[in-house]
N, C-alpha and C positions, 0 to 999 in steps of 0.2 A: 488069783490075781488078783490085784488091787484094783476098783474103780478107775483111777488114773491110769493106771495101766491099758486096761479095755478101752478106753475112750482116745486114748494115744494111737493105741495098734490101729480102732476102726477109722479115725481122722485119716493114719498113715495109708492105711488101704485106699482112700478117698482120694488122699491127695497123690500119691506114688503111683496107682495102677495105669500102666500106659492103656492108651486107645489102641486099637486096631487100624489097620492103614486103610479100610473101607472108607467111601465117601459117606463122611458124616451128614451133610444137608442135600438134600435131591433138587433136583431143577425146580420143584415146586415151594423150595425153601423152608421145607419142614425136614425134621430131624428123619434119618433112616429109620427102620423099624431095630434095627440094631443099635444104635447109635441112641433111641430112645431108650431104648433096655438097658443099657449102660448108663446112661442120666438117672434113670430112676433107680435103681440098685444103689449109687453113690447116695443120692437126695434119702434113701429110705436106711442106709449104715450109718448116715449123717443123724438123723431123727433117733436111731436105735441108740447112738453113742451118747447122744446129750440125755435121752429120757434115762438110762441106764444112770448117766454120771446124777443127774435129778435125784435119783430114788436113794443112791448109794449115800451121798453128799447133801441131804437133803437141803440142796439148794435150787432156785429154779434159773437155769440158763434161758434166755430168750434170745432167738437169732434174726434179725431183722431181716429182710427181702436182699440187701445189700450183701448181708455173709454168705445166704447161699449162691447168689450171683457170684460171689469173689470164691468161695469154696466148691463149689460144684460146675456152675455152668461155665465158669470162665477154665476150667480143665478141659472140657468138652467143647471149648472153644465155639460157644453158642451166647446166646445171649435171652432174656426173659421173654422177648418177645415171641422168637423162634421157637423155645420151649413150650411157650402155651398155645400157638397155633398149631403146634406139632400135637399135643396132646388132646387140643378141641377137635384135628383133623382124625386122630385113631377111634376118639370116641364117636365121631359123628359115622365112620365108616365102618364101625363095628369091632373095629381092629383090637381096642384096646384088652381085650381080654386077652388075645393070644400074648400080647405086650406082657401084660403081669403075669401070666403063667410064664412067660421066660424069666420075668424078674424074682418070681416065687422060687423057680428052679435053681438060678444063680445063685439068692440067697443062702438057699439048703444046703448046695453045693459049698458056700464058703463057711457055713457053720458047721458041716463035716468035716471040714480041712481043717478047722482051726480044734475040734476036737481031737482030731488025731494027736 
């Protein structure tokens, strides 16, 4: 599979995956744990797609914060301040490890499914 196809597939996954019907933002104004996992999975997929493209094409793609906002955060119907507040909340509460364990599990499942 060519690099451009890999990037296209990764971005398609990020942009086309549907979010569940669960409550996305809690009453405290932070992302639910499930939604935080979903956002971080999409952020890491986008980062991986760009890194792969850069290494194969010998180019350097730089994304601005606005690009992340439009590609990932808008998909999850949140903004940068909600994402940052949520990340800080989970870090301070000591729950970020649990969040990232689920992110890694989700990415591993995607990798296994892609290899099939």
